[in-house]
KEKE-3310 file (N, C-alpha, C; in steps of 0.2 Angstrom, whole numbers, plus 5000, padded with zeros to 4 digits):
npx = (4652:4650:4662:4662:4655:4661:4664:4650:4646:4652:4665:4683:4697:4714:4725:4734:4731:4719:4726:4731:4722:4717:4726:4728:4714:4716:4726:4718:4709:4718:4718:4708:4702:4690:4680:4674:4666:4646:4633:4619:4602:4588:4572:4563:4568:4566:4565:4579:4586:4605:4617:4622:4637:4632:4623:4609:4605:4593:4587:4579:4576:4564:4557:4551:4550:4541:4544:4557:4560:4566:4565:4571:4572:4576:4579:4585:4590:4593:4600:4589:4579:4572:4571:4581:4584:4576:4571:4567:4571:4570:4575:4579:4578:4583:4589:4589:4581:4592:4603:4597:4595:4611:4615:4605:4614:4627:4620:4613:4625:4631:4619:4622:4633:4632:4624:4632:4635:4646:4647:4638:4627:4624:4607:4603:4589:4595:4605:4613:4620:4625:4634:4644:4649:4656:4666:4683:4686:4688:4675:4667:4654:4640:4637:4648:4658:4648:4649:4661:4662:4654:4662:4673:4668:4665:4674:4683:4674:4669:4670:4669:4657:4645:4640:4623:4613:4595:4581:4565:4552:4558:4564:4552:4550:4559:4554:4542:4545:4551:4542:4532:4539:4536:4525:4528:4535:4547:4563:4563:4566:4567:4569:4572:4560:4545:4536:4519:4512:4521:4523:4514:4523:4535:4532:4528:4539:4545:4540:4542:4554:4554:4543:4530:4527:4515:4515:4509:4507:4496:4490:4491:4484:4492:4489:4503:4513:4509:4508:4513:4507:4513:4504:4504:4503:4493)
npy = (4943:4937:4941:4953:4953:4957:4969:4973:4967:4975:4973:4978:4979:4981:4991:4986:4973:4974:4978:4968:4960:4966:4963:4952:4947:4954:4948:4936:4937:4941:4929:4921:4912:4911:4903:4907:4904:4904:4893:4893:4891:4882:4885:4874:4864:4854:4856:4848:4836:4837:4825:4814:4818:4830:4845:4853:4873:4884:4900:4917:4931:4947:4962:4977:4994:5004:5007:5004:4991:4973:4955:4937:4923:4907:4890:4874:4856:4839:4826:4819:4827:4830:4843:4850:4865:4879:4898:4914:4931:4948:4964:4982:4998:4996:5001:4997:4985:4979:4979:4970:4959:4954:4955:4944:4934:4934:4933:4920:4913:4913:4909:4894:4888:4891:4881:4869:4865:4860:4854:4860:4864:4880:4890:4903:4916:4927:4932:4942:4946:4932:4929:4940:4936:4925:4930:4934:4946:4964:4972:4987:4991:4997:4985:4981:4982:4971:4959:4955:4955:4941:4933:4930:4924:4912:4907:4903:4894:4883:4867:4860:4868:4873:4886:4890:4896:4898:4900:4909:4901:4890:4890:4890:4886:4895:4908:4909:4908:4921:4929:4926:4930:4946:4946:4943:4950:4945:4938:4922:4903:4886:4870:4853:4854:4865:4881:4878:4884:4882:4869:4860:4865:4859:4845:4844:4846:4835:4826:4827:4822:4808:4800:4794:4776:4764:4753:4743:4732:4728:4714:4706:4694:4682:4672:4664:4669:4682:4699:4711:4729:4743:4758:4772:4787:4803)
npz = (5081:5093:5100:5102:5115:5127:5127:5129:5139:5149:5153:5156:5145:5145:5135:5127:5127:5119:5105:5103:5100:5089:5080:5079:5075:5061:5056:5054:5045:5033:5026:5021:5011:5002:4990:4973:4966:4965:4973:4960:4962:4956:4950:4946:4955:4971:4989:4998:5007:5017:5015:5027:5038:5036:5038:5036:5035:5034:5029:5031:5028:5034:5029:5037:5030:5033:5046:5049:5054:5054:5052:5058:5050:5054:5051:5055:5047:5048:5041:5036:5036:5047:5059:5071:5074:5077:5072:5077:5075:5079:5074:5075:5067:5056:5042:5027:5016:5010:5021:5032:5026:5026:5037:5042:5039:5046:5059:5060:5054:5070:5074:5069:5076:5089:5092:5090:5078:5066:5051:5038:5025:5020:5015:5009:5001:4995:4984:4980:4990:4996:4984:4988:5001:4996:4990:4983:4981:4987:4998:4995:4999:5007:5015:5019:5031:5038:5029:5032:5042:5043:5034:5042:5051:5048:5044:5057:5064:5056:5050:5038:5024:5013:5002:4995:4985:4985:4977:4983:4982:4988:5000:5010:5024:5033:5027:5032:5046:5047:5044:5054:5066:5067:5076:5087:5104:5108:5104:5098:5101:5094:5100:5089:5084:5078:5076:5076:5065:5056:5055:5046:5032:5036:5036:5022:5015:5018:5014:5000:4998:5006:5004:5015:5017:5019:5031:5032:5017:5001:4995:4981:4967:4956:4942:4946:4956:4971:4970:4978:4982:4987:4997:4995:5004:5003)
capx = (4649:4651:4669:4662:4648:4667:4662:4642:4645:4654:4673:4687:4703:4720:4725:4739:4724:4716:4729:4734:4716:4714:4732:4723:4708:4716:4727:4712:4703:4722:4720:4702:4703:4682:4678:4671:4660:4641:4627:4611:4598:4582:4566:4560:4570:4563:4571:4581:4591:4610:4623:4626:4636:4633:4615:4606:4602:4590:4588:4578:4574:4560:4560:4547:4551:4538:4547:4565:4563:4569:4564:4574:4568:4581:4580:4590:4588:4598:4599:4582:4574:4571:4571:4585:4582:4573:4572:4564:4574:4567:4578:4574:4583:4589:4588:4585:4582:4600:4607:4593:4598:4616:4614:4603:4619:4630:4616:4611:4632:4631:4616:4624:4640:4629:4620:4637:4637:4652:4648:4636:4626:4620:4605:4597:4587:4600:4610:4618:4624:4627:4640:4648:4650:4659:4671:4689:4688:4687:4669:4666:4647:4637:4639:4657:4657:4644:4652:4669:4662:4653:4668:4677:4664:4666:4682:4685:4669:4666:4678:4666:4652:4643:4633:4622:4608:4588:4574:4559:4549:4560:4564:4545:4550:4563:4553:4537:4546:4553:4536:4528:4545:4533:4518:4530:4541:4554:4566:4557:4569:4563:4574:4568:4554:4543:4528:4510:4510:4526:4521:4514:4526:4541:4530:4528:4546:4549:4535:4543:4560:4552:4534:4527:4523:4512:4519:4505:4510:4492:4493:4486:4487:4491:4494:4511:4515:4507:4509:4513:4506:4513:4501:4507:4499:4496)
capy = (4946:4937:4943:4961:4952:4958:4977:4973:4966:4982:4971:4982:4979:4985:4994:4980:4968:4976:4979:4959:4957:4968:4961:4943:4948:4955:4941:4928:4941:4939:4921:4921:4910:4911:4902:4915:4901:4903:4887:4896:4889:4882:4885:4868:4861:4854:4856:4842:4835:4835:4820:4814:4821:4838:4847:4860:4878:4889:4908:4922:4941:4950:4971:4984:5001:5010:5007:5002:4983:4967:4948:4935:4917:4901:4881:4870:4850:4834:4823:4816:4830:4830:4848:4849:4870:4886:4904:4921:4937:4956:4969:4987:5003:4995:5006:4996:4977:4976:4976:4964:4952:4955:4955:4938:4928:4935:4930:4913:4908:4912:4901:4886:4888:4891:4871:4866:4862:4862:4855:4865:4867:4888:4891:4908:4917:4934:4931:4947:4946:4926:4931:4946:4932:4919:4933:4936:4955:4968:4972:4991:4991:4999:4981:4980:4979:4965:4955:4953:4948:4935:4928:4930:4919:4906:4904:4901:4891:4878:4862:4860:4872:4876:4891:4889:4902:4897:4904:4910:4896:4883:4894:4892:4889:4901:4913:4911:4909:4926:4933:4927:4934:4951:4944:4942:4954:4944:4932:4913:4897:4879:4863:4848:4857:4872:4882:4875:4886:4882:4862:4859:4867:4855:4839:4844:4846:4829:4820:4824:4816:4802:4799:4787:4771:4761:4748:4736:4732:4725:4709:4704:4688:4681:4664:4658:4674:4686:4707:4718:4736:4747:4761:4780:4791:4810)
capz = (5084:5099:5104:5104:5122:5133:5128:5131:5148:5153:5156:5153:5144:5142:5129:5125:5125:5113:5101:5102:5099:5082:5075:5079:5068:5054:5052:5053:5039:5029:5028:5021:5003:5000:4982:4969:4965:4970:4967:4959:4965:4952:4951:4945:4961:4978:4995:4999:5013:5015:5016:5033:5043:5036:5040:5032:5039:5028:5031:5027:5030:5030:5031:5034:5030:5037:5056:5049:5056:5050:5057:5054:5052:5052:5052:5054:5050:5045:5032:5034:5035:5055:5064:5075:5078:5073:5079:5074:5079:5079:5073:5075:5066:5052:5037:5021:5016:5009:5025:5033:5020:5027:5046:5043:5037:5052:5066:5059:5057:5078:5079:5069:5080:5095:5093:5090:5071:5060:5044:5037:5023:5019:5011:5009:4994:4993:4979:4979:4999:4995:4981:4991:5004:4992:4985:4985:4979:4993:4996:4996:5000:5012:5019:5018:5039:5039:5026:5033:5050:5040:5031:5048:5057:5043:5043:5063:5065:5055:5046:5031:5024:5009:5004:4992:4984:4985:4978:4987:4984:4990:5006:5014:5031:5034:5026:5036:5053:5048:5046:5061:5070:5069:5078:5096:5104:5109:5099:5099:5099:5097:5097:5088:5083:5075:5077:5075:5058:5050:5055:5038:5027:5037:5034:5014:5010:5020:5009:4992:4999:5009:5002:5019:5012:5021:5034:5027:5010:5001:4992:4976:4967:4948:4942:4950:4963:4975:4970:4983:4981:4993:4997:4995:5008:5002)
cpx = (4650:4657:4668:4657:4654:4663:4655:4642:4650:4661:4677:4694:4707:4723:4731:4734:4720:4719:4731:4725:4714:4721:4728:4718:4711:4721:4723:4708:4709:4721:4712:4703:4694:4682:4672:4666:4652:4634:4620:4608:4591:4576:4562:4564:4568:4567:4572:4586:4600:4611:4626:4634:4633:4624:4616:4603:4598:4588:4585:4576:4569:4560:4554:4549:4551:4541:4552:4567:4561:4567:4567:4572:4574:4576:4584:4589:4592:4595:4594:4576:4571:4575:4574:4585:4579:4573:4571:4570:4571:4573:4576:4581:4589:4588:4588:4588:4588:4603:4602:4595:4605:4616:4613:4609:4622:4626:4616:4618:4630:4626:4619:4631:4637:4625:4625:4639:4644:4652:4639:4634:4620:4616:4600:4594:4591:4608:4614:4622:4627:4635:4646:4652:4657:4665:4676:4689:4687:4679:4668:4661:4645:4638:4644:4659:4655:4647:4661:4669:4658:4660:4673:4675:4667:4668:4686:4679:4666:4672:4674:4657:4652:4639:4630:4615:4600:4584:4566:4555:4552:4564:4558:4546:4552:4557:4545:4539:4549:4546:4531:4533:4541:4530:4521:4535:4545:4557:4564:4563:4565:4570:4569:4561:4552:4538:4523:4511:4515:4524:4520:4519:4532:4539:4528:4534:4548:4544:4538:4551:4556:4546:4535:4524:4520:4515:4514:4503:4502:4493:4488:4488:4488:4493:4497:4511:4511:4511:4507:4514:4508:4509:4505:4501:4498:4496)
cpy = (4943:4939:4949:4960:4955:4967:4977:4972:4970:4979:4977:4980:4984:4987:4989:4973:4968:4977:4972:4957:4959:4963:4954:4942:4951:4949:4935:4932:4941:4932:4918:4918:4908:4907:4907:4911:4900:4896:4890:4891:4887:4882:4878:4863:4860:4854:4848:4842:4835:4827:4819:4815:4829:4838:4852:4865:4883:4895:4913:4928:4943:4959:4976:4989:5004:5012:5004:4994:4978:4963:4945:4931:4912:4893:4879:4861:4845:4830:4819:4819:4833:4838:4848:4859:4872:4890:4909:4925:4944:4960:4975:4991:5001:4997:5006:4988:4975:4974:4972:4959:4949:4951:4946:4932:4928:4929:4922:4907:4908:4906:4896:4885:4889:4883:4867:4861:4864:4858:4856:4866:4875:4889:4897:4910:4925:4932:4935:4945:4938:4926:4935:4941:4930:4924:4933:4944:4957:4969:4980:4995:4995:4992:4980:4975:4971:4959:4953:4951:4942:4929:4927:4922:4913:4901:4901:4894:4885:4872:4863:4863:4874:4883:4892:4894:4894:4902:4905:4904:4890:4885:4896:4892:4893:4907:4913:4911:4916:4931:4930:4929:4940:4951:4945:4948:4955:4939:4925:4909:4891:4874:4857:4850:4865:4874:4880:4879:4883:4873:4858:4861:4860:4848:4839:4842:4837:4826:4819:4823:4811:4800:4794:4783:4764:4754:4741:4735:4726:4720:4707:4699:4688:4675:4662:4664:4679:4692:4709:4725:4738:4757:4768:4784:4798:4814)
cpz = (5094:5103:5106:5115:5127:5132:5130:5140:5152:5156:5152:5153:5141:5136:5124:5121:5119:5106:5097:5097:5091:5079:5073:5073:5063:5050:5049:5045:5032:5025:5027:5013:5003:4991:4980:4967:4968:4965:4968:4960:4957:4954:4951:4953:4967:4983:4996:5004:5010:5015:5021:5032:5042:5038:5037:5034:5033:5032:5029:5031:5028:5031:5031:5034:5032:5045:5053:5054:5052:5056:5053:5055:5051:5056:5050:5053:5047:5041:5033:5036:5042:5056:5068:5078:5074:5078:5075:5079:5075:5079:5071:5072:5061:5043:5030:5021:5013:5016:5031:5033:5024:5033:5047:5042:5043:5058:5064:5058:5066:5079:5078:5074:5087:5097:5092:5084:5069:5055:5042:5030:5023:5016:5012:5001:4993:4991:4979:4987:4999:4990:4983:4995:5000:4988:4986:4984:4987:4992:4998:4997:5003:5018:5021:5026:5038:5036:5027:5040:5047:5040:5038:5051:5054:5044:5049:5065:5064:5048:5040:5031:5016:5008:4998:4991:4983:4983:4981:4990:4987:4998:5010:5020:5035:5032:5031:5042:5053:5047:5050:5066:5073:5073:5085:5096:5104:5105:5103:5097:5102:5094:5097:5086:5081:5076:5075:5067:5054:5049:5048:5034:5027:5033:5026:5010:5012:5015:5003:4993:5002:5008:5008:5015:5021:5025:5032:5021:5008:4995:4986:4974:4957:4948:4946:4955:4963:4972:4976:4981:4986:4992:4998:4999:5006:5007)
residu = (MET:ARG:ARG:ASN:CYS:GLY:HIS:HIS:ASP:GLY:LEU:HIS:HIS:THR:SER:LEU:GLU:VAL:ILE:SER:PHE:ILE:ARG:SER:HIS:LEU:ARG:ASP:LEU:SER:THR:LEU:ASP:MET:THR:ALA:GLY:VAL:LEU:VAL:GLY:SER:LEU:ALA:GLU:GLN:TRP:HIS:PRO:THR:ILE:GLU:PRO:LEU:VAL:LYS:GLU:ASN:PHE:ASN:ALA:MET:TYR:LYS:GLY:CYS:ASP:CYS:THR:SER:CYS:PHE:GLY:VAL:VAL:VAL:ARG:ASP:CYS:HIS:GLY:GLN:VAL:LEU:GLY:ALA:CYS:THR:GLN:LEU:HIS:ARG:HIS:VAL:PHE:SER:ALA:PHE:VAL:ALA:LYS:ALA:LEU:THR:PHE:VAL:TRP:PHE:VAL:ASP:PHE:ALA:TYR:ASP:LEU:GLY:LEU:GLN:ARG:VAL:VAL:PHE:ASN:GLY:ASP:SER:LEU:HIS:VAL:ILE:ARG:LYS:LEU:CYS:SER:ASN:THR:LYS:ASP:ARG:SER:GLU:ILE:SER:ALA:ILE:ILE:ARG:GLU:GLY:LYS:HIS:SER:LEU:LEU:ILE:GLU:PHE:THR:ASP:LEU:THR:ILE:THR:HIS:TYR:TYR:GLY:GLU:GLN:ASN:THR:ILE:ALA:HIS:LEU:LEU:ALA:SER:LEU:GLY:PHE:ARG:TRP:ALA:HIS:ASP:GLN:PHE:TRP:VAL:GLU:GLU:VAL:PRO:LEU:GLU:VAL:GLU:SER:ALA:VAL:ALA:ALA:ASN:ARG:TRP:TRP:VAL:ASP:PRO:PRO:ILE:SER:SER:LEU:PRO:PHE:TYR:GLY:SER:SER:ASN:GLN:TYR:PRO:CYS:ILE:PHE:TYR:LEU:LEU:HIS:PRO)
# end
């Protein structure tokens, strides 16, 4: 999507430059070699961080058919569960929830690139869109152009990536962000933090992964050796 910035900024190109760009773009698409396997989430699985140096990006989209608007929510966290960035973006004139889900993927890939991320695990709850992105077969659906755009971005922008499916219950933070985004008239961005309404959900995710342990142990006693008990805070 960034390659269209020249057009939107009013920059002019010669016909030879346009032809050269199109040929280069087609060559990139012809070299795509996406894996057809998709990792499907489990309802019993809790959110968990990645292994360093990978980061994890969760995304979600909500759609309002009454006025054809959608809102995207994205959160990026590191291997310790710390938030690196988050954002919401509101889109109008989106004519189906299916299109909204596909647009979300292309947009949040650009967001990861803008943050300078190169090794990313992408998590979303739209299994149908994820399968299309990971398929080698030519897509002929209404979102085929968006799928090709997403594949192209993945090819040229990341050195190590994985796309996995998460159920909505495992994608709570991105879902909350997308829901909140409808309240605001403009796109919102956060660096190393999230809005107040989402902080408790972030803390809950981190608790399951790394329960806080009291820095002061409680010492019991026995006949010969002291016993040490660490208190877990709920």
